[in-house]
C-alpha positions in Angstrom: -189.2 24.4 -20.4 -186.8 26.9 -18.8 -187.0 27.4 -15.1 -188.5 30.8 -14.0 -185.4 31.9 -12.1 -183.3 31.2 -15.2 -185.7 33.1 -17.5 -185.3 36.2 -15.2 -181.5 35.9 -15.0 -181.1 35.4 -18.8 -183.3 38.4 -19.5 -181.3 40.6 -17.1 -177.8 39.5 -18.0 -177.6 37.3 -21.0 -177.1 33.6 -21.1 -174.6 32.2 -18.6 -174.4 35.2 -16.3 -176.6 35.5 -13.2 -176.8 38.9 -11.6 -178.8 41.1 -9.3 -178.8 44.9 -9.9 -178.3 47.6 -7.4 -181.6 49.4 -6.7 -182.0 52.8 -8.4 -181.3 55.7 -6.0 -184.9 57.0 -6.3 -186.4 53.6 -5.3 -188.9 54.2 -2.4 -188.0 52.4 0.8 -191.7 51.9 1.3 -192.7 48.6 -0.3 -189.1 47.7 -1.1 -188.1 44.1 -0.8 -184.7 43.2 0.6 -183.4 39.7 1.3 -181.3 39.1 4.4 -179.0 36.0 4.1 -176.6 34.0 6.1 -174.6 31.0 5.0 -172.9 28.2 6.8 -169.7 26.8 5.2 -167.1 24.2 5.6 -164.6 27.0 6.6 -163.6 30.6 5.9 -161.3 30.0 2.9 -163.1 31.6 -0.1 -161.1 29.5 -2.5 -161.2 26.1 -0.8 -164.4 26.0 1.3 -168.0 25.5 0.3 -171.6 26.5 1.2 -173.4 23.8 3.1 -176.5 25.8 4.4 -178.4 28.9 3.3 -180.8 30.8 5.5 -182.7 33.8 4.2 -185.7 36.0 5.0 -187.3 38.7 3.1 -188.0 42.2 4.6 -190.7 44.1 2.8 -191.6 47.6 3.8 -189.6 47.0 7.0 -191.6 43.9 7.9 -190.2 40.3 8.1 -192.0 37.9 5.8 -191.5 34.9 8.1 -193.9 32.7 6.1 -191.6 33.1 3.1 -188.2 32.3 4.7 -185.6 30.1 2.9 -183.8 27.4 4.9 -181.9 24.7 3.0 -179.0 22.4 3.6 -177.0 21.4 0.5 -176.2 17.8 -0.4 -172.5 18.2 -1.3 -169.5 16.0 -1.3 -167.4 17.7 1.4 -165.5 16.8 4.6 -166.5 18.5 7.8 -164.0 18.9 10.7 -165.1 18.3 14.3 -164.4 22.0 15.0 -166.6 23.1 12.1 -169.5 20.8 13.3 -169.2 22.3 16.8 -169.6 25.8 15.4 -172.7 25.4 13.2 -174.1 22.0 14.3 -174.4 20.7 10.8 -173.2 17.0 10.7 -172.0 14.9 7.8 -175.4 13.1 8.0 -177.2 16.4 7.6 -175.2 17.2 4.5 -175.6 13.7 3.0 -179.4 14.0 3.5 -179.6 17.5 2.3 -181.3 18.8 -0.9 -179.3 18.4 -4.1 -177.1 21.5 -4.3 -178.2 22.4 -7.9 -181.8 22.5 -6.7 -181.0 24.6 -3.7 -179.1 27.2 -5.7 -181.8 27.3 -8.3 -184.4 27.8 -5.6 -182.3 30.5 -3.9 -182.0 32.6 -7.0 -185.7 32.2 -7.5 -186.3 33.3 -3.9 -183.9 36.3 -4.3 -185.8 37.4 -7.4 -183.4 40.3 -8.1 -183.7 41.9 -4.6 -180.7 43.5 -2.9 -179.0 41.0 -0.6 -178.3 42.1 2.9 -175.9 40.4 5.3 -173.6 41.1 8.2 -170.1 41.2 6.8 -171.7 40.7 3.4 -168.6 40.2 1.3 -168.1 36.7 2.6 -171.7 35.6 2.0 -171.7 37.3 -1.4 -168.5 35.6 -2.5 -169.5 32.1 -1.2 -172.9 32.3 -2.8 -171.5 33.5 -6.1 -169.0 30.6 -6.0 -171.9 28.1 -5.2 -173.8 29.3 -8.2 -170.8 28.9 -10.4 -170.0 25.4 -9.0 -173.5 24.0 -9.0 -175.3 25.8 -11.8 -172.3 26.5 -14.1 -173.3 30.2 -14.1 -171.2 33.3 -13.6 -172.8 35.2 -10.9 -172.7 38.8 -9.5 -174.9 39.6 -6.6 -175.8 43.2 -5.4 -174.9 42.8 -1.7 -174.9 45.3 1.2 -173.1 45.0 4.5 -175.3 45.6 7.6 -172.0 46.0 9.6 -171.7 49.4 7.8 -175.4 50.3 8.2 -175.6 49.8 11.9 -172.9 52.4 12.9 -174.6 54.9 10.5 -178.0 54.7 12.3 -176.8 53.9 15.8 -173.7 56.2 16.2 -174.4 56.4 20.0 -172.5 53.1 20.2 -169.0 54.8 20.0 -167.3 51.4 20.0 -169.4 50.3 17.0 -166.5 50.0 14.6 -165.2 46.9 16.3 -168.6 45.4 17.1 -169.5 42.0 15.7 -172.9 40.5 15.1 -173.2 39.2 18.7 -172.4 42.6 20.0 -175.1 44.3 18.0 -177.6 41.6 18.9 -176.9 42.3 22.6 -176.9 46.1 22.3 -180.2 46.3 20.4 -181.9 43.5 22.4 -182.5 41.1 19.5 -183.9 37.7 20.6 -181.9 34.8 19.3 -182.6 31.1 19.8 -179.3 29.7 18.3 -176.3 31.4 16.8 -174.2 30.0 13.9 -177.4 28.5 12.4 -178.0 30.0 9.0 -181.7 30.7 9.3 -181.4 31.9 12.9 -178.6 34.2 12.1 -180.5 35.5 9.1 -183.5 36.2 11.3 -181.4 38.0 13.8 -179.7 40.1 11.1 -183.1 40.8 9.6 -184.3 42.2 12.9 -181.2 44.4 13.0 -182.1 45.6 9.5 -185.6 46.5 10.7 -184.0 48.7 13.4 -181.9 50.5 10.8 -185.0 51.0 8.6 -187.0 52.4 11.5 -184.2 54.9 12.3 -184.1 55.8 8.6 -187.8 56.6 8.7 -187.3 58.7 11.9 -184.7 60.7 10.0 -187.1 61.3 7.2 -185.3 59.1 4.6 -187.6 57.8 2.0 -185.5 56.5 -0.9 -182.7 53.9 -1.3 -180.3 56.7 -2.5 -180.9 58.7 0.7 -180.3 55.7 2.9 -177.1 54.8 1.0 -175.8 58.4 1.3 -176.1 58.2 5.1 -174.2 54.9 5.1 -171.5 56.4 2.8 -171.1 59.5 5.0 -170.8 57.4 8.2 -168.2 55.1 6.5 -166.2 58.1 5.5 -166.3 59.5 9.0 -165.3 56.2 10.6 -162.4 55.9 8.1 -161.2 59.4 8.9 -161.4 58.8 12.7 -159.5 55.5 12.3 -156.6 57.3 10.6 -156.4 60.1 13.2 
């Protein structure tokens, strides 16, 4: 019997190619499901390093679905440096007692269920997750991912220094409570709360569809790029 996540992916993309599609521009924001994700890795090298932990939480109609969060450590054969352990707190023992990596990636794709993926500096998370799917599921993978680091300046332009602001800066500026940083699920929760702030601003501005939201982000990005080159 084929796993549910694989049935969906095969139906979308054809055998051997996992993918999530960008939402249609006319998709209503009300009722829309987005998945906010954060990964912890053995390092920052996209070619050499590996995912060791995934944290994700769904945001539906602007509300966090805390009861449906995803928090898994992968059981993988990797070496962790002392500096790396100090950053995310995941020890070699945690990894050796984690869930088999293949099961985690299957479960994550099932959890994602075709929803757009949101992350802070999303390109890194996207690339590492796609690599993990290829490595552990032997599937080519293309995820529709969106960078909250581009959304926040679009909806909070009053922070004139926003172009250089990192996740910690935005957490502080927008008063997001955080128990622990550099923990996948905690970072995903914090990022999800930042997403909620963006969606609330979008509603205040009268935006009702995905296409309208993305146009605001695109316009903001263009303005920031032009300002940067002045």
